[in-house]
SESE-687955 format. One record per residue (C-alpha): residue in one letter; residue number from 1; y, z, x. Coordinates in pm, whole numbers, always signed. Last residue first. Layout:
N
node residuo:A | num:NUM | v:Y | w:Z | u:X
...
***
This chain:
230
node residuo:P | num:230 | v:-7169 | w:-6709 | u:-6456
node residuo:A | num:229 | v:-6964 | w:-6391 | u:-6514
node residuo:P | num:228 | v:-6861 | w:-6216 | u:-6195
node residuo:P | num:227 | v:-7075 | w:-5926 | u:-6082
node residuo:T | num:226 | v:-6948 | w:-5579 | u:-6183
node residuo:R | num:225 | v:-6895 | w:-5363 | u:-5875
node residuo:S | num:224 | v:-6518 | w:-5343 | u:-5921
node residuo:A | num:223 | v:-6320 | w:-5244 | u:-5615
node residuo:P | num:222 | v:-6152 | w:-4905 | u:-5642
node residuo:A | num:221 | v:-5779 | w:-4900 | u:-5733
node residuo:T | num:220 | v:-5556 | w:-4815 | u:-5441
node residuo:P | num:219 | v:-5402 | w:-4472 | u:-5383
node residuo:P | num:218 | v:-5035 | w:-4464 | u:-5283
node residuo:P | num:217 | v:-4970 | w:-4432 | u:-4912
node residuo:T | num:216 | v:-4897 | w:-4079 | u:-4780
node residuo:R | num:215 | v:-4584 | w:-4069 | u:-4564
node residuo:L | num:214 | v:-4348 | w:-4003 | u:-4854
node residuo:R | num:213 | v:-4577 | w:-3736 | u:-4997
node residuo:A | num:212 | v:-4590 | w:-3560 | u:-4663
node residuo:R | num:211 | v:-4212 | w:-3564 | u:-4639
node residuo:R | num:210 | v:-4184 | w:-3407 | u:-4984
node residuo:S | num:209 | v:-4442 | w:-3143 | u:-4900
node residuo:H | num:208 | v:-4263 | w:-3052 | u:-4578
node residuo:N | num:207 | v:-3931 | w:-3019 | u:-4759
node residuo:G | num:206 | v:-4076 | w:-2785 | u:-5018
node residuo:G | num:205 | v:-4209 | w:-2893 | u:-5358
node residuo:P | num:204 | v:-4534 | w:-2707 | u:-5319
node residuo:E | num:203 | v:-4490 | w:-2425 | u:-5067
node residuo:P | num:202 | v:-4605 | w:-2500 | u:-4716
node residuo:P | num:201 | v:-4971 | w:-2446 | u:-4620
node residuo:T | num:200 | v:-5034 | w:-2116 | u:-4440
node residuo:G | num:199 | v:-5127 | w:-2133 | u:-4073
node residuo:A | num:198 | v:-4967 | w:-1796 | u:-4004
node residuo:N | num:197 | v:-4717 | w:-1941 | u:-3759
node residuo:R | num:196 | v:-4643 | w:-2227 | u:-3997
node residuo:R | num:195 | v:-4595 | w:-1989 | u:-4289
node residuo:E | num:194 | v:-4363 | w:-1768 | u:-4086
node residuo:R | num:193 | v:-4158 | w:-2067 | u:-3979
node residuo:R | num:192 | v:-4131 | w:-2185 | u:-4341
node residuo:L | num:191 | v:-4021 | w:-1837 | u:-4453
node residuo:W | num:190 | v:-3753 | w:-1822 | u:-4183
node residuo:S | num:189 | v:-3613 | w:-2156 | u:-4292
node residuo:R | num:188 | v:-3618 | w:-2044 | u:-4656
node residuo:Y | num:187 | v:-3440 | w:-1721 | u:-4566
node residuo:H | num:186 | v:-3173 | w:-1902 | u:-4367
node residuo:R | num:185 | v:-3112 | w:-2140 | u:-4657
node residuo:L | num:184 | v:-3088 | w:-1848 | u:-4899
node residuo:A | num:183 | v:-2839 | w:-1668 | u:-4676
node residuo:R | num:182 | v:-2625 | w:-1978 | u:-4658
node residuo:R | num:181 | v:-2631 | w:-2010 | u:-5035
node residuo:Q | num:180 | v:-2545 | w:-1643 | u:-5083
node residuo:H | num:179 | v:-2250 | w:-1672 | u:-4846
node residuo:L | num:178 | v:-2118 | w:-1977 | u:-5029
node residuo:Q | num:177 | v:-2143 | w:-1793 | u:-5362
node residuo:D | num:176 | v:-1967 | w:-1493 | u:-5207
node residuo:T | num:175 | v:-1686 | w:-1716 | u:-5081
node residuo:V | num:174 | v:-1627 | w:-1850 | u:-5432
node residuo:L | num:173 | v:-1636 | w:-1508 | u:-5600
node residuo:A | num:172 | v:-1417 | w:-1339 | u:-5340
node residuo:F | num:171 | v:-1154 | w:-1611 | u:-5375
node residuo:A | num:170 | v:-1158 | w:-1571 | u:-5754
node residuo:P | num:169 | v:-1130 | w:-1191 | u:-5722
node residuo:H | num:168 | v:-816 | w:-1220 | u:-5505
node residuo:T | num:167 | v:-828 | w:-1009 | u:-5190
node residuo:D | num:166 | v:-538 | w:-760 | u:-5189
node residuo:L | num:165 | v:-756 | w:-462 | u:-5096
node residuo:A | num:164 | v:-870 | w:-618 | u:-4769
node residuo:P | num:163 | v:-1091 | w:-336 | u:-4646
node residuo:E | num:162 | v:-1077 | w:-265 | u:-4272
node residuo:A | num:161 | v:-1301 | w:-451 | u:-4030
node residuo:G | num:160 | v:-1597 | w:-308 | u:-3837
node residuo:R | num:159 | v:-1833 | w:-594 | u:-3918
node residuo:A | num:158 | v:-2025 | w:-376 | u:-4167
node residuo:L | num:157 | v:-1691 | w:-284 | u:-4326
node residuo:R | num:156 | v:-1616 | w:-650 | u:-4386
node residuo:R | num:155 | v:-1960 | w:-694 | u:-4544
node residuo:L | num:154 | v:-1885 | w:-401 | u:-4774
node residuo:Q | num:153 | v:-1555 | w:-563 | u:-4874
node residuo:R | num:152 | v:-1723 | w:-891 | u:-4960
node residuo:R | num:151 | v:-1996 | w:-716 | u:-5160
node residuo:V | num:150 | v:-1735 | w:-531 | u:-5366
node residuo:L | num:149 | v:-1542 | w:-850 | u:-5438
node residuo:A | num:148 | v:-1860 | w:-1034 | u:-5534
node residuo:L | num:147 | v:-1942 | w:-760 | u:-5784
node residuo:G | num:146 | v:-1596 | w:-790 | u:-5936
node residuo:A | num:145 | v:-1612 | w:-1169 | u:-5946
node residuo:A | num:144 | v:-1949 | w:-1163 | u:-6123
node residuo:S | num:143 | v:-1813 | w:-917 | u:-6378
node residuo:A | num:142 | v:-1500 | w:-1122 | u:-6438
node residuo:L | num:141 | v:-1717 | w:-1429 | u:-6495
node residuo:L | num:140 | v:-1935 | w:-1250 | u:-6748
node residuo:K | num:139 | v:-1640 | w:-1082 | u:-6915
node residuo:D | num:138 | v:-1454 | w:-1410 | u:-6973
node residuo:P | num:137 | v:-1112 | w:-1282 | u:-7078
node residuo:W | num:136 | v:-1020 | w:-1229 | u:-6710
node residuo:T | num:135 | v:-918 | w:-889 | u:-6576
node residuo:A | num:134 | v:-1066 | w:-929 | u:-6228
node residuo:M | num:133 | v:-1062 | w:-631 | u:-5992
node residuo:R | num:132 | v:-809 | w:-602 | u:-5711
node residuo:L | num:131 | v:-981 | w:-323 | u:-5521
node residuo:R | num:130 | v:-833 | w:+23 | u:-5534
node residuo:G | num:129 | v:-814 | w:+247 | u:-5228
node residuo:D | num:128 | v:-707 | w:+604 | u:-5309
node residuo:A | num:127 | v:-1034 | w:+794 | u:-5300
node residuo:E | num:126 | v:-997 | w:+1172 | u:-5321
node residuo:R | num:125 | v:-886 | w:+1452 | u:-5090
node residuo:G | num:124 | v:-1031 | w:+1802 | u:-5045
node residuo:R | num:123 | v:-1083 | w:+1766 | u:-4671
node residuo:R | num:122 | v:-1460 | w:+1728 | u:-4700
node residuo:W | num:121 | v:-1405 | w:+1477 | u:-4981
node residuo:R | num:120 | v:-1179 | w:+1273 | u:-4756
node residuo:E | num:119 | v:-1450 | w:+1265 | u:-4490
node residuo:P | num:118 | v:-1697 | w:+1133 | u:-4746
node residuo:L | num:117 | v:-1441 | w:+872 | u:-4868
node residuo:D | num:116 | v:-1367 | w:+725 | u:-4524
node residuo:P | num:115 | v:-1445 | w:+370 | u:-4637
node residuo:T | num:114 | v:-1200 | w:+381 | u:-4929
node residuo:G | num:113 | v:-1201 | w:+50 | u:-5117
node residuo:A | num:112 | v:-1561 | w:-55 | u:-5055
node residuo:L | num:111 | v:-1656 | w:+312 | u:-5038
node residuo:A | num:110 | v:-1561 | w:+358 | u:-5404
node residuo:T | num:109 | v:-1770 | w:+57 | u:-5505
node residuo:G | num:108 | v:-2070 | w:+180 | u:-5309
node residuo:V | num:107 | v:-2065 | w:+540 | u:-5434
node residuo:G | num:106 | v:-2431 | w:+594 | u:-5519
node residuo:V | num:105 | v:-2537 | w:+957 | u:-5556
node residuo:L | num:104 | v:-2878 | w:+1083 | u:-5440
node residuo:A | num:103 | v:-3135 | w:+1345 | u:-5544
node residuo:V | num:102 | v:-3043 | w:+1392 | u:-5910
node residuo:G | num:101 | v:-3119 | w:+1745 | u:-6030
node residuo:G | num:100 | v:-2815 | w:+1798 | u:-6252
node residuo:A | num:99 | v:-2632 | w:+1977 | u:-5971
node residuo:L | num:98 | v:-2643 | w:+1653 | u:-5772
node residuo:V | num:97 | v:-2466 | w:+1462 | u:-6052
node residuo:R | num:96 | v:-2215 | w:+1741 | u:-6105
node residuo:E | num:95 | v:-2138 | w:+1736 | u:-5733
node residuo:A | num:94 | v:-2075 | w:+1361 | u:-5747
node residuo:T | num:93 | v:-1838 | w:+1412 | u:-6041
node residuo:E | num:92 | v:-1639 | w:+1677 | u:-5858
node residuo:R | num:91 | v:-1627 | w:+1458 | u:-5548
node residuo:R | num:90 | v:-1458 | w:+1177 | u:-5736
node residuo:T | num:89 | v:-1535 | w:+803 | u:-5722
node residuo:I | num:88 | v:-1854 | w:+754 | u:-5925
node residuo:G | num:87 | v:-1839 | w:+417 | u:-6101
node residuo:G | num:86 | v:-2204 | w:+397 | u:-6197
node residuo:T | num:85 | v:-2481 | w:+488 | u:-5957
node residuo:L | num:84 | v:-2743 | w:+760 | u:-5994
node residuo:M | num:83 | v:-3039 | w:+810 | u:-5759
node residuo:L | num:82 | v:-3365 | w:+971 | u:-5869
node residuo:P | num:81 | v:-3652 | w:+1128 | u:-5676
node residuo:V | num:80 | v:-3994 | w:+1042 | u:-5828
node residuo:P | num:79 | v:-4215 | w:+1270 | u:-6042
node residuo:S | num:78 | v:-3939 | w:+1276 | u:-6306
node residuo:T | num:77 | v:-3960 | w:+1569 | u:-6548
node residuo:R | num:76 | v:-3623 | w:+1741 | u:-6522
node residuo:A | num:75 | v:-3464 | w:+1446 | u:-6343
node residuo:L | num:74 | v:-3498 | w:+1229 | u:-6655
node residuo:K | num:73 | v:-3276 | w:+1453 | u:-6864
node residuo:T | num:72 | v:-3016 | w:+1482 | u:-6589
node residuo:A | num:71 | v:-3018 | w:+1107 | u:-6532
node residuo:L | num:70 | v:-2955 | w:+1039 | u:-6902
node residuo:D | num:69 | v:-2665 | w:+1281 | u:-6915
node residuo:L | num:68 | v:-2516 | w:+1143 | u:-6594
node residuo:F | num:67 | v:-2523 | w:+788 | u:-6725
node residuo:Y | num:66 | v:-2160 | w:+688 | u:-6713
node residuo:A | num:65 | v:-2055 | w:+908 | u:-6423
node residuo:E | num:64 | v:-1688 | w:+810 | u:-6433
node residuo:R | num:63 | v:-1652 | w:+789 | u:-6810
node residuo:A | num:62 | v:-1801 | w:+1140 | u:-6834
node residuo:E | num:61 | v:-1510 | w:+1269 | u:-6630
node residuo:S | num:60 | v:-1277 | w:+1161 | u:-6909
node residuo:R | num:59 | v:-907 | w:+1090 | u:-6937
node residuo:E | num:58 | v:-849 | w:+1067 | u:-6564
node residuo:D | num:57 | v:-944 | w:+701 | u:-6538
node residuo:A | num:56 | v:-1263 | w:+559 | u:-6395
node residuo:W | num:55 | v:-1243 | w:+243 | u:-6190
node residuo:R | num:54 | v:-1439 | w:-43 | u:-6335
node residuo:V | num:53 | v:-1643 | w:-313 | u:-6162
node residuo:A | num:52 | v:-1974 | w:-172 | u:-6057
node residuo:M | num:51 | v:-2180 | w:+30 | u:-6299
node residuo:V | num:50 | v:-2010 | w:-55 | u:-6627
node residuo:P | num:49 | v:-2126 | w:-415 | u:-6609
node residuo:S | num:48 | v:-2110 | w:-529 | u:-6970
node residuo:E | num:47 | v:-2210 | w:-896 | u:-6969
node residuo:F | num:46 | v:-2376 | w:-869 | u:-6629
node residuo:S | num:45 | v:-2573 | w:-575 | u:-6759
node residuo:G | num:44 | v:-2503 | w:-209 | u:-6808
node residuo:G | num:43 | v:-2598 | w:+113 | u:-6641
node residuo:S | num:42 | v:-2746 | w:+246 | u:-6325
node residuo:L | num:41 | v:-3047 | w:+457 | u:-6237
node residuo:E | num:40 | v:-3204 | w:+410 | u:-5896
node residuo:V | num:39 | v:-3567 | w:+515 | u:-5856
node residuo:L | num:38 | v:-3679 | w:+636 | u:-5514
node residuo:D | num:37 | v:-3993 | w:+656 | u:-5301
node residuo:V | num:36 | v:-4218 | w:+423 | u:-5503
node residuo:G | num:35 | v:-4584 | w:+483 | u:-5414
node residuo:L | num:34 | v:-4738 | w:+272 | u:-5690
node residuo:P | num:33 | v:-4862 | w:+583 | u:-5874
node residuo:E | num:32 | v:-4495 | w:+682 | u:-5942
node residuo:L | num:31 | v:-4384 | w:+346 | u:-6082
node residuo:M | num:30 | v:-4559 | w:+379 | u:-6419
node residuo:E | num:29 | v:-4416 | w:+726 | u:-6473
node residuo:I | num:28 | v:-4070 | w:+593 | u:-6388
node residuo:V | num:27 | v:-4108 | w:+312 | u:-6642
node residuo:R | num:26 | v:-4218 | w:+558 | u:-6911
node residuo:Q | num:25 | v:-3917 | w:+780 | u:-6841
node residuo:A | num:24 | v:-3680 | w:+484 | u:-6863
node residuo:D | num:23 | v:-3818 | w:+387 | u:-7203
node residuo:Q | num:22 | v:-3794 | w:+745 | u:-7327
node residuo:A | num:21 | v:-3433 | w:+777 | u:-7211
node residuo:D | num:20 | v:-3321 | w:+458 | u:-7382
node residuo:F | num:19 | v:-3331 | w:+100 | u:-7260
node residuo:G | num:18 | v:-3153 | w:-161 | u:-7470
node residuo:G | num:17 | v:-3244 | w:-301 | u:-7809
node residuo:R | num:16 | v:-2892 | w:-275 | u:-7934
node residuo:Q | num:15 | v:-2646 | w:-213 | u:-7656
node residuo:F | num:14 | v:-2481 | w:+119 | u:-7574
node residuo:D | num:13 | v:-2817 | w:+245 | u:-7451
node residuo:A | num:12 | v:-2805 | w:-9 | u:-7171
node residuo:D | num:11 | v:-2982 | w:+172 | u:-6888
node residuo:R | num:10 | v:-3063 | w:-10 | u:-6571
node residuo:V | num:9 | v:-3364 | w:+83 | u:-6360
node residuo:G | num:8 | v:-3356 | w:+3 | u:-5989
node residuo:V | num:7 | v:-3665 | w:+36 | u:-5771
node residuo:C | num:6 | v:-3663 | w:+178 | u:-5417
node residuo:E | num:5 | v:-3940 | w:+159 | u:-5157
node residuo:V | num:4 | v:-3825 | w:+311 | u:-4829
node residuo:S | num:3 | v:-3936 | w:+162 | u:-4498
node residuo:Q | num:2 | v:-4038 | w:+360 | u:-4192
node residuo:M | num:1 | v:-3907 | w:+230 | u:-3861
***
């Protein structure tokens, strides 16, 4: 199976000191010689996560595809195919993205609530599933909960289950943290096995290193060669 190398570039032109179009273009030009197959453009940060946790309203199509203008400018000269993500839920918006020269459209959040979205678009229908996003005063925490909620729904879909649209954001956040910890433990176990099979010493500070240190006796001071005073 052939792998695809994808790199994500976030734009935060609404924040001071954030990426602008020229910065993103320079990054893409640096990635092209490295053999990158795709560059994903999305917006925001964990403090202002416009790409994953808001549903667009009907007042503005531009609000739905937050960085369509930037992606269109970059697509004109980009040597690497581009993908745009950022709250895209309507077919009309997705078609505008593709018409602007962008190769792929990301609709992960929309699919998390409406798994049959592509089929709906073929039939002229739109997404109707809405996840129960957090509206907490703490934007950072609400953002983390929203992202966790989307990941939880996508994992349910991978198991063949239907979306649970009434899942509470706090529950999704806690269970997602537990899932991430389990995944990290599995990855570390796999990495240790791979290192043993390859004959590579374990990472400093790992469990094997700690056990080795406990078994190793402390060094003793060398015996003095100076003869005793008469």
